[in-house]
C-alpha positions as CSV (number, residue, x, y, z in Angstrom):
1,M,11.9,234.8,140.5
2,A,15.5,234.8,138.8
3,Q,17.5,231.5,138.6
4,A,21.2,231.2,138.8
5,W,21.3,228.9,135.9
6,L,19.3,228.9,132.8
7,P,17.1,226.0,133.0
8,V,17.5,225.2,129.3
9,A,21.1,225.6,129.4
10,S,24.3,222.4,129.9
11,R,26.5,223.7,132.4
12,I,30.7,223.8,132.2
13,P,31.5,226.0,135.4
14,A,34.0,227.9,135.3
15,L,37.5,227.3,137.3
16,E,37.6,231.4,137.6
17,D,35.7,234.7,137.4
18,S,36.3,238.1,137.8
19,G,34.6,238.3,141.2
20,P,31.3,239.5,142.7
21,M,29.3,242.5,140.6
22,G,29.6,246.2,141.8
23,G,26.0,247.1,141.3
24,G,24.3,249.0,139.1
25,A,21.9,248.9,136.0
26,P,21.8,245.5,134.6
27,R,23.1,244.9,130.6
28,V,23.8,242.2,128.5
29,V,27.0,242.2,126.2
30,W,26.7,240.2,123.0
31,F,29.8,238.2,121.4
32,I,31.2,236.7,118.7
33,W,33.1,233.6,119.1
34,P,34.3,233.4,115.2
35,T,33.4,229.7,113.8
36,D,31.0,228.0,111.9
37,P,27.9,227.2,113.5
38,Q,27.1,224.2,111.3
39,R,30.1,221.9,112.7
40,V,31.3,223.6,116.3
41,S,29.4,222.8,119.1
42,A,28.7,225.8,122.0
43,R,29.9,223.2,124.4
44,S,33.3,223.1,122.8
45,V,33.7,226.7,123.1
46,A,32.7,227.0,126.0
47,Q,35.7,224.4,126.9
48,R,38.2,226.7,125.0
49,L,37.0,229.8,127.3
50,V,37.2,227.8,130.2
51,Q,40.8,227.0,129.6
52,I,42.0,230.3,128.7
53,K,40.1,231.5,131.4
54,R,37.9,233.8,129.5
55,P,34.5,232.4,130.6
56,S,31.5,233.8,129.3
57,H,27.7,233.4,131.4
58,L,26.5,231.8,128.5
59,V,27.9,230.1,124.7
60,W,25.0,229.9,122.6
61,N,25.1,228.0,119.2
62,P,22.1,230.4,117.7
63,V,21.9,227.3,114.9
64,T,21.2,224.3,116.9
65,G,19.8,225.9,119.9
66,Q,21.8,224.6,122.0
67,V,23.5,226.6,125.5
68,I,26.2,226.3,127.5
69,Q,26.4,227.7,130.7
70,S,30.1,228.7,133.1
71,L,29.0,231.2,135.3
72,P,25.8,232.4,137.4
73,P,25.2,236.4,136.7
74,T,25.9,237.2,140.1
75,R,29.4,236.2,139.2
76,A,31.9,238.5,136.8
77,A,32.7,236.8,133.3
78,N,36.2,237.6,131.9
79,G,35.4,239.1,128.1
80,L,35.4,242.8,128.8
81,P,38.9,244.7,130.4
82,G,39.0,245.1,134.0
83,A,36.7,246.0,136.0
84,L,34.3,246.8,132.9
85,N,33.4,242.7,133.9
86,R,31.5,243.6,137.5
87,H,29.7,246.8,135.9
88,G,25.5,246.1,136.9
89,R,23.4,244.4,139.3
90,V,24.1,241.6,136.5
91,C,26.3,242.3,133.4
92,V,25.7,238.9,131.5
93,Q,28.4,237.9,129.0
94,I,26.7,235.9,125.6
95,R,29.3,234.3,123.3
96,V,27.6,233.9,119.9
97,L,29.1,231.3,117.6
98,G,28.6,232.7,114.1
99,S,31.1,235.7,111.7
100,V,31.0,239.6,112.2
101,D,30.4,239.5,108.9
102,E,27.3,237.7,108.4
103,P,24.8,238.6,111.4
104,F,23.7,235.8,113.2
105,T,20.3,237.3,113.9
106,E,19.8,236.1,109.6
107,T,19.7,232.7,111.4
108,K,16.9,230.7,113.0
109,L,18.0,231.7,116.4
110,D,17.1,228.9,118.2
111,G,17.3,228.9,122.4
112,L,16.6,233.3,122.0
113,D,13.2,233.4,123.6
114,D,14.8,231.0,127.0
115,I,18.0,233.2,126.9
116,L,15.8,236.4,126.6
117,A,13.2,235.0,129.6
118,W,15.7,234.2,131.8
119,L,17.5,238.2,131.1
120,D,14.2,239.2,131.9
121,S,13.8,237.5,135.1
122,W,17.3,239.4,135.7
123,E,15.5,242.4,135.2
124,V,17.7,243.4,132.1
125,P,15.8,245.5,129.9
126,R,14.5,244.7,126.5
127,R,16.6,247.6,124.7
128,W,19.7,248.6,122.7
129,P,20.4,252.3,124.4
130,A,23.7,252.3,121.6
131,G,22.0,251.9,118.7
132,P,22.7,249.0,116.2
133,P,26.2,247.6,116.3
134,L,28.4,249.0,113.4
135,P,29.8,246.7,110.6
136,Y,32.8,245.0,111.1
137,P,36.0,246.3,110.7
138,H,34.4,250.2,111.1
139,S,33.0,248.8,114.7
140,V,36.4,248.4,115.4
141,A,37.1,252.3,115.6
142,A,33.5,252.9,117.4
143,Q,33.8,254.2,120.8
144,G,31.5,253.5,123.5
145,S,29.6,255.9,125.1
146,L,29.5,255.9,129.4
147,R,26.2,257.5,129.5
148,L,24.7,255.2,127.3
149,W,26.7,252.1,129.2
150,A,25.2,253.4,132.5
151,R,21.7,253.2,131.4
152,G,21.7,249.3,131.1
153,G,20.1,247.4,128.5
154,H,22.0,244.9,126.0
155,F,24.7,246.2,124.0
156,G,27.6,244.8,121.2
157,N,30.9,244.2,122.4
158,S,32.0,247.2,120.1
159,Q,29.4,249.4,121.9
160,V,31.4,249.1,125.5
161,P,33.4,251.7,126.0
162,G,36.9,250.8,127.1
163,T,36.5,248.4,124.2
164,S,38.3,248.1,120.8
165,E,36.5,245.1,119.6
166,G,34.6,244.6,115.9
167,D,31.7,242.3,117.3
168,P,29.4,241.1,116.6
169,G,28.9,243.0,113.8
170,P,25.7,244.7,112.3
171,I,22.9,242.6,113.9
172,D,19.3,243.2,113.7
173,V,19.3,244.7,117.6
174,H,15.2,244.3,117.3
175,R,15.5,240.5,116.3
176,I,16.9,240.3,119.5
177,V,14.8,242.4,121.8
178,G,11.3,241.2,120.2
179,G,8.3,243.0,120.6
180,H,9.8,245.4,123.3
181,P,12.6,247.5,121.3
182,G,12.0,250.6,123.1
183,P,14.2,254.0,122.2
184,L,17.5,253.3,120.1
185,E,19.3,256.3,121.5
186,V,21.9,257.0,118.4
187,P,24.7,259.5,119.6
188,R,25.0,262.2,116.7
189,P,28.4,261.6,114.7
190,R,31.4,263.2,115.3
191,Q,31.4,265.0,112.1
192,E,28.2,266.9,113.6
193,M,29.2,267.2,117.0
194,D,32.7,268.8,116.1
195,Q,31.2,271.4,113.7
196,G,31.7,274.8,114.1
197,C,35.0,273.7,116.3
198,K,37.3,273.2,113.4
199,V,40.9,273.5,114.2
200,E,43.4,275.0,112.4
201,R,46.5,272.8,111.4
């Protein structure tokens, strides 16, 4: 049975959120909070996000394993533009302490198993429909696919349609989805799609 609060997480409740969820496939979006996880705590980042009224469901320090929760999955967080926050039965938003240049999946990922088991209980599929996120800064220009977004599963912030952010960088998605990565459905490059449709300028 799904639990509203991750058992291993400490809580810093949000004072505001984006409202109830709108329904659809369950998903999770991975963000980066740019900082040194060796020197900054997940608690201090969660407090800051609540203070600026942009709380995530979880803030995670993959080096120390500290996890802070501010919202239950039945309420929408504030990290995405507008109504995107409410897409899905759940749209769990996770802020990971780290850098877009040094993938957090290269650390020891303390606490990841607990987070994944919790996401499993909310029936978030262990798949990455849009394939691995692009490296920064190429990820800033990435255009998310509504078709892939509608399938649910795991996404980087840069892969969400309608966003213009470049995180989380070139993370190893297989380290996150574990032994059940599922098929990675990577869209064809735009150049291939445009062949035969050259426009004279």
